[in-house]
Every structure is written in structure tokens, then in C-alpha cells.
PLY file of the C-alpha trace (Angstrom):
ply
format ascii 1.0
element vertex 362
property float x
property float y
property float z
element edge 361
property int vertex1
property int vertex2
end_header
120.88 148.66 -83.33
119.17 145.80 -81.51
116.05 144.60 -83.31
112.61 144.12 -81.75
113.14 140.36 -81.88
116.42 140.63 -79.99
114.77 142.74 -77.28
111.86 140.30 -76.94
114.30 137.38 -76.66
116.04 139.10 -73.74
119.21 140.20 -75.52
118.89 143.85 -74.59
122.18 145.44 -73.66
123.05 145.84 -70.00
122.05 149.07 -68.27
124.94 151.58 -68.62
124.75 152.43 -64.91
125.67 148.82 -64.13
128.85 149.14 -66.20
129.81 152.31 -64.35
129.22 150.64 -60.97
131.32 147.66 -62.07
134.18 149.83 -63.33
134.17 152.22 -60.36
134.14 149.25 -57.99
137.25 147.90 -59.70
138.77 151.36 -59.24
137.91 151.25 -55.53
139.58 147.84 -55.34
142.69 149.35 -56.97
142.91 151.96 -54.21
143.07 149.20 -51.59
146.41 147.81 -52.76
149.82 148.78 -54.09
150.73 145.23 -55.09
151.73 145.53 -58.77
150.63 141.95 -59.50
147.12 142.60 -58.23
146.97 145.94 -60.04
148.09 144.26 -63.28
145.40 141.63 -62.72
142.78 144.36 -62.34
143.95 145.96 -65.60
143.86 142.61 -67.39
140.36 141.94 -66.04
138.99 145.24 -67.31
140.75 144.80 -70.66
139.24 141.34 -71.21
135.72 142.49 -70.39
136.10 145.51 -72.68
137.43 143.37 -75.53
134.54 140.94 -75.11
131.57 143.23 -74.50
132.18 146.60 -76.17
130.60 147.58 -79.47
132.08 149.18 -82.58
130.64 152.64 -81.86
133.06 155.62 -81.80
132.65 156.17 -78.06
133.65 152.54 -77.46
137.10 153.10 -78.94
138.27 155.38 -76.16
139.72 152.55 -74.06
143.06 152.64 -75.88
143.31 156.39 -75.28
142.79 155.88 -71.53
145.44 153.15 -71.51
147.90 155.53 -73.17
146.97 158.24 -70.66
147.56 155.79 -67.80
150.96 154.88 -69.23
151.85 158.57 -69.52
150.82 159.16 -65.89
153.02 156.26 -64.79
156.03 157.60 -66.71
155.49 161.11 -65.33
155.37 159.74 -61.79
158.67 157.92 -62.34
160.20 161.04 -63.87
159.22 163.13 -60.85
160.74 160.52 -58.54
164.02 160.76 -60.45
164.12 164.53 -60.94
162.63 165.74 -57.64
163.72 162.96 -55.34
161.62 160.92 -52.93
161.16 160.90 -49.15
161.63 157.12 -49.18
165.08 156.23 -47.83
167.12 153.68 -49.70
170.45 151.93 -49.80
170.49 150.58 -53.36
171.81 153.50 -55.42
171.08 153.33 -59.15
172.53 156.63 -60.33
173.66 159.91 -58.83
172.53 162.97 -60.78
173.99 166.46 -60.46
172.05 168.25 -57.72
170.87 171.82 -58.24
171.14 173.99 -55.09
167.83 175.58 -54.05
167.10 178.53 -51.69
166.12 178.07 -48.07
162.40 178.58 -48.72
162.42 175.46 -50.94
163.46 173.12 -48.14
162.22 169.58 -48.69
162.53 169.83 -52.47
165.59 168.86 -54.41
166.52 168.69 -58.07
168.76 165.79 -58.95
170.80 163.89 -56.43
170.89 160.20 -55.60
168.27 157.94 -57.19
167.69 154.73 -55.28
165.90 151.56 -56.25
163.57 151.88 -53.25
162.41 155.33 -54.38
161.78 154.13 -57.94
159.86 151.07 -56.79
157.71 153.20 -54.46
156.97 155.61 -57.34
156.17 152.66 -59.60
153.67 151.23 -57.11
152.08 154.63 -56.52
151.85 155.51 -60.21
150.50 152.08 -61.14
147.63 152.51 -58.69
146.61 155.79 -60.35
147.08 154.26 -63.80
144.74 151.40 -62.85
142.09 153.92 -61.79
142.32 155.62 -65.19
142.07 152.28 -67.00
138.93 151.40 -65.01
137.33 154.74 -65.96
138.28 154.06 -69.57
136.54 150.68 -69.34
133.35 152.39 -68.18
133.56 154.85 -71.08
134.05 152.02 -73.57
131.21 149.85 -72.26
128.47 152.30 -71.20
126.52 153.94 -74.00
126.52 157.66 -73.05
123.18 158.35 -74.75
121.47 155.55 -72.83
123.18 156.68 -69.63
121.79 160.19 -70.16
118.32 158.76 -70.69
118.53 156.98 -67.33
119.43 160.07 -65.28
116.78 161.68 -63.06
115.17 164.82 -64.40
116.93 167.11 -61.91
120.33 166.08 -63.32
119.33 166.19 -66.98
121.10 169.43 -67.94
124.25 168.48 -66.06
124.07 165.00 -67.55
123.92 166.41 -71.06
127.06 168.45 -70.42
128.90 165.44 -68.98
127.84 163.13 -71.83
128.89 165.68 -74.46
132.25 166.04 -72.71
132.75 162.27 -72.50
131.89 161.71 -76.17
134.00 164.64 -77.42
137.36 162.85 -77.08
136.25 159.55 -78.73
134.84 161.45 -81.71
138.08 163.41 -82.05
140.08 160.19 -81.96
137.84 158.59 -84.60
138.09 161.66 -86.86
141.88 161.78 -86.50
142.20 158.08 -87.37
139.94 158.49 -90.40
141.87 161.52 -91.70
145.26 159.88 -91.14
144.10 156.79 -93.05
142.89 159.01 -95.91
146.23 160.83 -96.06
148.14 157.54 -96.11
146.00 156.31 -99.02
146.90 159.50 -100.93
150.60 159.03 -100.18
150.82 162.09 -97.95
152.60 162.28 -94.59
150.42 161.65 -91.54
153.06 161.86 -88.82
155.27 164.56 -87.42
154.56 168.28 -87.17
153.47 168.59 -90.80
151.05 165.68 -90.57
149.67 167.00 -87.29
148.97 170.42 -88.79
147.20 168.95 -91.80
145.11 166.59 -89.69
144.40 168.89 -86.73
142.56 171.61 -88.66
139.96 169.28 -90.28
139.46 167.52 -86.94
138.71 170.82 -85.18
136.48 171.92 -88.05
134.50 168.68 -87.79
134.18 169.13 -84.02
132.83 172.66 -84.52
130.30 171.50 -87.12
129.19 168.67 -84.83
128.76 171.13 -81.95
126.61 173.46 -84.07
124.48 170.52 -85.25
124.08 169.30 -81.69
123.03 172.76 -80.50
120.45 173.02 -83.29
119.06 169.55 -82.50
118.82 170.36 -78.78
117.05 173.64 -79.50
114.59 171.90 -81.83
113.75 169.39 -79.09
113.05 172.10 -76.53
116.17 171.59 -74.45
116.25 173.75 -71.32
112.53 174.31 -70.94
111.21 174.05 -67.40
107.79 173.57 -65.85
106.13 175.91 -63.38
106.70 174.70 -59.81
105.26 176.40 -56.70
107.69 178.45 -54.63
107.35 176.26 -51.49
108.30 173.21 -53.52
111.38 174.98 -54.92
112.49 176.04 -51.43
111.92 172.53 -50.09
113.93 171.08 -52.97
116.84 173.44 -52.30
116.80 172.73 -48.56
116.69 168.95 -49.05
119.44 168.92 -51.67
121.86 171.19 -49.79
121.11 169.57 -46.45
121.52 166.13 -47.95
124.88 166.98 -49.52
126.10 168.44 -46.21
124.93 165.30 -44.46
126.77 163.13 -46.98
129.98 165.10 -46.41
129.65 164.96 -42.61
128.71 161.28 -42.66
131.59 160.37 -44.95
134.00 162.20 -42.66
132.57 160.33 -39.69
132.89 156.96 -41.41
136.52 157.62 -42.38
137.61 158.81 -38.92
137.88 156.71 -35.80
136.17 159.34 -33.63
133.05 159.56 -35.78
132.16 155.90 -36.23
129.13 156.25 -33.92
127.38 158.98 -35.91
129.01 158.63 -39.33
126.81 155.94 -40.89
123.43 157.29 -39.65
124.30 160.81 -40.83
125.48 159.45 -44.18
122.25 157.49 -44.71
120.12 160.48 -43.67
122.06 162.74 -46.04
121.64 160.31 -48.93
117.90 160.06 -48.26
117.49 163.85 -48.17
119.59 164.33 -51.32
117.60 161.70 -53.24
114.34 163.32 -52.10
115.63 166.69 -53.30
116.56 165.21 -56.67
113.12 163.64 -56.97
111.39 166.95 -56.24
113.80 168.80 -58.53
112.86 166.51 -61.39
109.38 168.08 -61.44
110.92 171.22 -63.01
112.10 169.23 -66.02
109.22 167.34 -67.66
110.62 164.48 -69.69
109.35 161.42 -71.48
111.37 158.26 -72.03
111.08 156.13 -75.15
111.86 152.50 -74.29
113.40 153.12 -70.85
116.28 150.81 -69.99
115.22 148.33 -67.31
117.58 147.43 -64.49
117.28 143.70 -65.06
118.96 140.64 -63.58
122.06 141.01 -65.74
122.55 144.58 -64.54
122.33 143.42 -60.92
124.87 140.68 -61.62
127.32 143.05 -63.35
127.11 145.59 -60.54
127.35 142.86 -57.90
130.53 141.46 -59.48
132.32 144.79 -59.20
131.02 145.55 -55.71
132.10 142.09 -54.54
135.63 142.67 -55.85
135.84 146.01 -54.04
134.46 144.54 -50.79
136.79 141.55 -50.81
139.87 143.67 -51.57
138.90 146.04 -48.76
138.58 143.06 -46.42
141.91 141.69 -47.57
143.59 145.06 -46.98
142.47 144.97 -43.35
143.19 141.27 -42.77
146.56 140.90 -44.53
147.98 144.34 -45.32
151.48 142.97 -45.90
150.26 140.97 -48.92
148.42 143.89 -50.52
151.12 146.45 -49.69
154.53 144.89 -50.38
157.44 146.41 -48.56
159.78 148.92 -50.14
162.20 149.42 -47.25
163.70 146.86 -47.12
163.12 146.12 -50.77
161.21 142.84 -51.22
159.70 141.14 -54.26
155.87 141.28 -54.36
153.92 138.04 -54.15
150.52 137.21 -55.60
148.12 136.46 -52.73
145.75 133.62 -53.48
142.28 134.64 -52.35
142.58 138.36 -53.24
143.58 137.24 -56.75
140.53 134.97 -56.91
138.41 137.93 -55.76
139.75 140.08 -58.61
138.93 137.33 -61.11
135.27 137.65 -60.13
135.35 140.86 -62.16
135.57 138.70 -65.31
132.05 137.34 -64.90
130.35 140.14 -66.89
132.21 138.92 -69.99
130.28 135.64 -69.78
126.84 136.80 -68.62
126.26 139.88 -70.79
125.75 140.31 -74.53
127.89 142.55 -76.67
126.78 146.19 -76.68
124.89 146.85 -79.96
126.55 149.37 -82.29
0 1
1 2
2 3
3 4
4 5
5 6
6 7
7 8
8 9
9 10
10 11
11 12
12 13
13 14
14 15
15 16
16 17
17 18
18 19
19 20
20 21
21 22
22 23
23 24
24 25
25 26
26 27
27 28
28 29
29 30
30 31
31 32
32 33
33 34
34 35
35 36
36 37
37 38
38 39
39 40
40 41
41 42
42 43
43 44
44 45
45 46
46 47
47 48
48 49
49 50
50 51
51 52
52 53
53 54
54 55
55 56
56 57
57 58
58 59
59 60
60 61
61 62
62 63
63 64
64 65
65 66
66 67
67 68
68 69
69 70
70 71
71 72
72 73
73 74
74 75
75 76
76 77
77 78
78 79
79 80
80 81
81 82
82 83
83 84
84 85
85 86
86 87
87 88
88 89
89 90
90 91
91 92
92 93
93 94
94 95
95 96
96 97
97 98
98 99
99 100
100 101
101 102
102 103
103 104
104 105
105 106
106 107
107 108
108 109
109 110
110 111
111 112
112 113
113 114
114 115
115 116
116 117
117 118
118 119
119 120
120 121
121 122
122 123
123 124
124 125
125 126
126 127
127 128
128 129
129 130
130 131
131 132
132 133
133 134
134 135
135 136
136 137
137 138
138 139
139 140
140 141
141 142
142 143
143 144
144 145
145 146
146 147
147 148
148 149
149 150
150 151
151 152
152 153
153 154
154 155
155 156
156 157
157 158
158 159
159 160
160 161
161 162
162 163
163 164
164 165
165 166
166 167
167 168
168 169
169 170
170 171
171 172
172 173
173 174
174 175
175 176
176 177
177 178
178 179
179 180
180 181
181 182
182 183
183 184
184 185
185 186
186 187
187 188
188 189
189 190
190 191
191 192
192 193
193 194
194 195
195 196
196 197
197 198
198 199
199 200
200 201
201 202
202 203
203 204
204 205
205 206
206 207
207 208
208 209
209 210
210 211
211 212
212 213
213 214
214 215
215 216
216 217
217 218
218 219
219 220
220 221
221 222
222 223
223 224
224 225
225 226
226 227
227 228
228 229
229 230
230 231
231 232
232 233
233 234
234 235
235 236
236 237
237 238
238 239
239 240
240 241
241 242
242 243
243 244
244 245
245 246
246 247
247 248
248 249
249 250
250 251
251 252
252 253
253 254
254 255
255 256
256 257
257 258
258 259
259 260
260 261
261 262
262 263
263 264
264 265
265 266
266 267
267 268
268 269
269 270
270 271
271 272
272 273
273 274
274 275
275 276
276 277
277 278
278 279
279 280
280 281
281 282
282 283
283 284
284 285
285 286
286 287
287 288
288 289
289 290
290 291
291 292
292 293
293 294
294 295
295 296
296 297
297 298
298 299
299 300
300 301
301 302
302 303
303 304
304 305
305 306
306 307
307 308
308 309
309 310
310 311
311 312
312 313
313 314
314 315
315 316
316 317
317 318
318 319
319 320
320 321
321 322
322 323
323 324
324 325
325 326
326 327
327 328
328 329
329 330
330 331
331 332
332 333
333 334
334 335
335 336
336 337
337 338
338 339
339 340
340 341
341 342
342 343
343 344
344 345
345 346
346 347
347 348
348 349
349 350
350 351
351 352
352 353
353 354
354 355
355 356
356 357
357 358
358 359
359 360
360 361
């Protein structure tokens, strides 16, 4: 844990919300391109920041699991392109698989058939974009302390935040328990791989998860989790109206922003919806009285971390509109992707948090 001297000298860890904004902004940047070189650069950027800034806590070790999940998603996408075909036409045939005849109601779907290089490259680009999104989410999980993130949530979202934080920390704890038990079995000369090793490791892992859940429930009950304060009925009705109206406004405004016909009203409706929703959350927080011990300040470093990610997302969005051919390399005809200069420099701005933030304390 960070000592009092470290906190006084300004070495407090960055606000966890800033890490989530940085990581989600990199994910937004990944949705703006299918260029595999830029996507690989985004993955490398997140990996370097995670390797530099994460702590040794169990929840910080989940990045490797997200990378493996991203790799599995990429392989599954390629498998579907081979087994189920692709609507992308192509002339470079790689292999011709036996095709299974399907009934008339399954028109548009095929099993087997010709596999072309264009279809595989299109599936690779598409799957790599989704894999990059998963890697960015994994970076946020590895860098943002879930307990501190829960402490920073508004009171109206406290119960939901507890559920989300417990869900996010469940997988890292399982991974840490499985690694510890496998290491113990290897030291005893017992198998830790295969079906037999999985059965001997899985049961203690699940038992530990159950014991941890019971202990967490007892601790939450002892701290008065779930208690609410008395709020007048008009305030409750106003809170409900503001929250629901704000969410509807956000949906309508987002639709207007994304469509060409709604550009005139989209942004004002979106801003009005956000204002109403935030007001509803503020009023809803009165039902959940909470105190914060050493609240995390949103300091200059947090602004810089969030600004780095938002800048990357904004510049990639601008590049996608200015030079779409560089960010979306062609598949038909098949062409080799190139690394555009200034979008690559924009992605490298995401590395700045590795140099301006301290390592997260364990």
C-alpha cells in the first residue's frame, strides 16, 4: 500500500476512472480502422502501458487472460470464415472443401466450399478489430483498482457497482488460485495438466471461490450493505422521471448523431439527456448514505491519462474520415496494408501514461 509520505509527495496512484477512459478510448480508436498494422500498434501500446504501470495484485494479472481470449476470438472468426464461407468474392483460391448441401430455408449459408484468400484476409481484419477491443478492456482491468473504482462511483450506482466489481475480480482470483494450485502440484510431483490435472485443480479452486463469496457476503452484511435512507415520495418520483427521461434522451440523441437526418437535433437532445440522467443519479444518491475514507482526487495526472486516450480516439476518427483508404485497406482486389504516418503517431500518444504515472501500489 502507498504510505502517508508517498501520498504527501504526490505519488498517489492515478484515478481508476482515468484508466478506464484511456482504455475505452483506445477501443474506440480500434473501431475506426481495420488496418492490421494500426491494430497491432494499439495492442502493443496497451501492452507496454500495462507492463509499466500495473501492480502485482491478483486483479492486475488478468491481462494475459484477456489476450488469450482475444486470440481465441480471432481463431474462431477465421474458423467461421473457412467453415461457413464469406460474402466477400475472391479469385485467389486457397483450398476447396467438400460442400454440404443445405435445404432451401438455409439460403445464404453454406458449409464448406471454396476458401479464398480475400475471404480469409477480410475475416482476419474483422476478427483483429474485435480482439483489439478485448485487449483494451483487459488493459483497463489490469490497471484500474476495482475497489478504488467502486469507491468513486456515485451513491445511486453503488449496489450495481458492487456487483460489477465482484464480477470483474472473480476471474482474476480464479486464475491466481489455479496458478497457485498447479505450482503446488508440480512441487509435489503430481500432474497439473490434462483432464486428471484439471479435475484435481478445479475442485479446490471452486471451493476457494465459494468460501471467498461467503466471507464477502458476511463482510458486506456487517458493514450494513443495502441499507437505504428515507426519501420523500416526490423526490423519488422526480428521480425516476429524470433518470428514465435522461436515458431516453441519450438513446434518441445518439441515434440522431449517428444518422444523417438527425444531425440538427441529435447533439442538443444528447446533451439534455445526459444532464437529466446525471441529475437523476445525483438525486438517487440520497437514498444511499455513504462516507468515503480518503477519496481519490481527479488530479492532473488523471486528466493527462484520460486526455491521451481521448486524443487517440479523436485523431483516428478524423483520419478515418479524411483518408479512409489508409485505415481500411482493400480486400478486393487484395492489397498489402501500409502503415500511415500521422495515424501511427496518433496511436503512439497512448504511450504517454507509461511515462507520466507511477506504478499502481499493490
